[in-house]
C-alpha positions in Angstrom: 21.7 -13.1 5.7 18.6 -11.8 4.5 15.9 -11.9 7.4 13.1 -10.2 5.2 11.9 -10.6 1.6 10.0 -7.4 0.3 7.7 -7.9 -2.7 6.9 -4.6 -4.3 5.4 -3.0 -7.2 2.2 -1.0 -8.7 -1.3 -2.2 -8.3 -2.1 -5.2 -10.4 1.2 -6.6 -11.1 0.5 -10.0 -9.5 2.6 -9.2 -6.0 0.4 -11.4 -4.1 0.6 -14.6 -5.8 4.4 -14.2 -6.3 4.7 -13.6 -2.4 2.4 -16.7 -1.7 4.6 -18.9 -3.6 7.9 -17.6 -2.4 6.5 -17.7 1.4 5.5 -21.2 0.9 9.4 -21.9 -0.6 10.8 -20.5 2.3 8.6 -21.9 5.2 7.4 -18.1 5.7 4.3 -15.9 6.4 3.2 -13.0 4.8 3.2 -9.5 6.2 1.0 -7.0 4.1 2.0 -3.5 3.1 -1.2 -2.5 1.8 -2.7 0.8 3.5 -6.1 -0.1 2.6 -6.4 -4.0 3.1 -6.1 -3.4 6.9 -9.6 -2.7 6.7 -12.5 -5.2 7.3 -15.2 -5.2 4.8 -13.2 -3.6 2.3 -12.5 -6.8 0.1 -13.1 -6.3 -3.4 -12.0 -2.8 -3.8 -8.8 -3.6 -2.2 -8.0 -6.6 -3.8 -7.5 -8.8 -0.8 -7.8 -11.7 -3.0 -7.8 -14.0 0.0 -8.4 -17.1 -2.1 -4.9 -16.7 -3.2 -3.2 -17.2 0.4 -3.0 -21.2 -0.6 -0.3 -23.4 -2.0 -0.7 -26.9 -3.1 -4.0 -27.1 -0.8 -2.2 -25.7 2.2 -3.0 -22.3 3.6 -0.3 -19.4 3.7 -0.5 -17.4 6.6 -0.9 -13.7 6.3 -0.7 -10.7 8.8 -1.9 -7.0 8.8 -5.1 -7.9 6.8 -8.5 -7.3 8.5 -7.2 -5.7 11.7 -9.1 -2.6 11.7 -13.0 -1.8 10.9 -13.8 0.3 8.0 -14.2 3.8 9.0 -11.2 4.0 11.1 -8.0 6.0 10.4 -5.3 3.7 10.5 -1.7 5.5 10.3 1.7 4.8 9.4 2.8 4.9 13.1 0.1 2.1 13.9 1.4 0.2 10.9 5.1 0.1 12.2 4.0 -1.0 15.5 2.0 -3.8 14.2 4.6 -4.6 11.6 7.2 -5.2 14.4 5.1 -7.3 16.7 4.7 -9.7 13.4 7.9 -9.5 12.3 9.3 -10.3 16.0 6.8 -13.0 16.5 7.8 -14.8 13.2 11.6 -14.6 13.6 10.9 -16.0 17.5 9.2 -19.0 15.7 11.6 -19.3 13.1 9.3 -18.5 10.5 10.7 -16.4 7.4 8.7 -13.0 6.9 7.7 -11.8 3.3 6.6 -8.2 3.2 4.1 -7.5 0.3 2.4 -4.6 -0.9 2.4 -1.5 -3.0 2.0 1.2 -0.5 5.7 2.7 -0.8 5.4 4.9 2.3 4.7 1.8 4.7 7.5 -0.3 2.9 10.2 2.7 3.1 9.1 3.2 6.7 10.2 -0.5 7.6 13.0 -0.7 5.6 14.5 2.8 6.4 13.6 2.1 10.2 11.9 5.4 10.8 11.1 6.2 14.4 7.5 7.6 14.2 5.6 9.2 16.8 1.8 9.8 16.8 1.1 13.3 15.0 -1.3 15.5 17.2 -4.0 17.5 15.2 -3.3 21.2 14.6 -6.3 23.3 14.8 -4.8 26.4 13.7 -3.3 25.0 10.7 -6.6 23.2 9.8 -8.5 26.6 10.3 -5.8 28.2 7.9 -6.2 25.5 5.3 -10.1 25.0 5.5 -10.9 27.4 2.6 -8.4 26.4 0.3 -9.4 24.0 -2.7 -7.9 20.5 -3.2 -5.2 21.8 -6.2 -4.1 24.2 -3.4 -3.6 21.9 -0.9 -1.8 19.3 -3.5 0.3 22.3 -4.3 1.2 22.9 -0.6 1.7 19.3 0.1 4.3 19.0 -3.0 6.4 21.6 -1.1 7.1 19.3 1.9 9.7 16.6 1.9 8.3 13.2 0.8 7.0 12.1 4.4 3.5 11.7 3.0 1.7 9.2 0.8 0.8 10.7 -2.7 -2.5 9.1 -2.4 -3.3 11.9 0.4 -4.2 14.2 -2.5 -7.5 12.1 -3.2 -9.5 14.5 -0.9 -9.2 17.9 0.9 -9.5 16.3 4.2 -6.7 13.8 3.3 -4.5 16.8 1.9 -5.0 18.8 5.1 -4.2 15.6 7.3 -1.0 15.2 5.2 0.1 18.7 5.3 -0.3 18.7 9.1 1.9 15.2 9.4 4.5 17.0 7.1 4.4 20.4 9.0 4.8 18.3 12.2 7.9 16.5 11.1 9.5 19.6 10.3 10.6 20.1 13.8 10.1 16.6 15.0 12.3 14.6 12.2 11.8 10.9 11.9 15.5 9.3 12.7 17.0 5.9 12.1 15.1 4.3 15.4 15.2 1.6 17.6 14.4 -1.1 14.8 15.9 -4.6 14.9 18.6 -5.0 12.2 16.5 -5.8 9.0 18.2 -6.9 6.1 15.7 -7.3 3.1 15.8 -8.2 -0.5 13.6 -6.0 -2.2 12.1 -7.5 -5.5 9.8 -5.4 -7.6 7.5 -6.8 -10.5 7.3 -4.6 -13.3 4.9 -4.5 -16.5 5.6 -2.2 -19.3 3.2 0.7 -19.4 0.6 -0.4 -21.9 0.4 -3.7 -20.3 0.0 -2.4 -17.0 -2.8 -0.1 -18.2 -4.6 -3.0 -19.9 -4.4 -5.5 -16.8 -5.7 -2.4 -14.5 -8.8 -1.9 -16.7 -9.6 -5.6 -16.9 -9.3 -6.1 -13.2 -11.4 -3.0 -12.4 -14.0 -4.8 -14.7 -13.9 -7.7 -13.2 -14.3 -6.3 -9.7 -17.3 -4.6 -10.7 -18.8 -7.8 -12.0 -18.0 -9.4 -8.8 -19.7 -7.3 -6.4 -17.7 -4.1 -5.9 -20.7 -2.1 -6.1 -22.7 -4.0 -3.5 -19.7 -4.1 -1.1 -19.7 -0.2 -1.2 -23.4 -0.1 -0.4 -23.1 -2.6 2.0 -20.4 -0.3 4.0 -22.8 2.7 3.4 -25.8 0.9 4.7 -23.7 -0.4 7.7 -23.7 3.6 9.0 -20.2 4.2 7.7 -20.5 8.1 6.6 -20.0 8.9 2.8 -17.2 11.1 3.7 -15.5 8.5 5.7 -15.2 6.1 2.6 -14.4 8.9 0.4 -11.3 9.2 2.6 -10.0 5.9 1.4 -9.9 7.3 -2.3 -10.0 5.0 -5.4 -12.7 2.6 -5.5 -14.3 3.8 -2.3 -14.3 7.3 -3.4 -15.8 7.0 -6.7 -18.2 4.0 -5.8 -19.4 6.1 -3.1 -19.9 9.2 -5.3 -22.0 7.0 -7.6 -24.2 5.3 -5.0 -24.9 9.1 -3.3 -26.1 10.2 -6.9 -22.9 12.7 -7.4 -21.7 10.5 -10.5 -23.4 8.4 -13.2 -22.4 4.5 -13.6 -20.4 5.3 -16.7 -18.8 8.6 -15.5 -17.9 6.6 -12.2 -16.3 3.9 -14.1 -14.5 6.2 -16.6 -13.0 8.4 -13.8 -12.1 5.7 -11.4 -10.3 3.6 -14.2 -8.3 7.1 -15.1 -7.7 7.5 -11.3 -6.2 4.2 -10.7 -3.8 4.5 -13.7 -2.5 7.9 -12.2 -2.4 5.9 -8.8 -0.1 3.0 -10.3 2.1 6.0 -12.1 2.5 7.5 -8.6 3.4 4.2 -7.1 6.2 3.5 -9.6 7.4 7.0 -9.2 7.7 6.4 -5.2 9.7 3.3 -5.9 11.9 4.7 -8.4 12.7 7.4 -5.9 13.6 4.7 -3.5 16.2 3.5 -6.0 17.4 7.0 -6.3 18.0 7.2 -2.5 19.9 4.1 -2.5 17.6 1.1 -2.4 18.5 -1.9 -4.6 15.2 -3.0 -5.9 15.6 -5.9 -8.0 12.8 -5.8 -10.8 11.4 -8.9 -12.5 9.5 -9.0 -15.8 6.0 -9.2 -14.8 5.5 -11.6 -18.5 8.0 -14.1 -16.9 6.2 -17.3 -15.8 5.8 -17.8 -12.2 8.1 -20.6 -12.0 10.9 -18.5 -13.3 10.2 -15.7 -11.0 10.4 -18.0 -7.9 14.0 -19.4 -9.3 15.4 -15.9 -9.8 14.3 -14.7 -6.5 15.6 -17.6 -4.7 18.9 -17.3 -6.5 19.1 -13.7 -5.3 18.0 -15.0 -1.7 21.0 -17.1 -1.8 23.3 -13.9 -2.5 25.1 -11.9 0.4 22.9 -8.7 1.2 24.2 -5.3 -0.5 24.6 -2.7 2.4 22.0 0.0 2.3 23.3 3.5 1.0 21.0 5.6 3.1 
């Protein structure tokens, strides 16, 4: 039988609401697979929506949210270690784990059971790359296998680190590791392109009205360096550029909106590649009523797992 349910999809597709309801149905708990919701104080910009983790007046427990300070560089190796701690704890308590998030690399690293090791810095490689432009770094990064997160092209520093990681794994191949036997039903939430674009734009404006600018200002005022916030990309990159005077408000909104649309497209590209690699992702129409989505997923949960093909 399945011992994990994974809810995936692009940003602004309603993954959290679906996962919360399913966790309640399964008497389970949620394990986040979002690479930025890990950080404390980065709430509005990452879309934590912690108020959603409630069903019929009862809280639905969640994990791997708010576990590191903003400014810290959390990585894939750390995520795997923390995920396994939570997954094993849930299983030991008879609680069903529901993984939810749009960070395809995090999801895939669990479902493919990669054994990762901390990647050391490579000063010689960094020196060689230091003078290259971001487009040049992105082109170089694209020449490697898909061991990096496509959002790593947001800044030169992130791109260099991603190249460093990819270069390391040319001679230190991630292999099937000593993971527990995880059998996951993988469910994706899908909207057509225009609906997804509308949802993203509407959500961006709602977040700006809800205090996202003030959130980023507060992080900067707390002593976090602008470059450290820019490292996280998207909302934190563009709002920091606005607050440090490098972008006007209107330019910030326009460029951020475009960047989020591009990010959503990259997310879908990642999940489609997972399918080509043998993952059976069962897609739900995002426009379906929530109760119908729950019924369909529960029907799939009661079927025998298909064997992975990778």
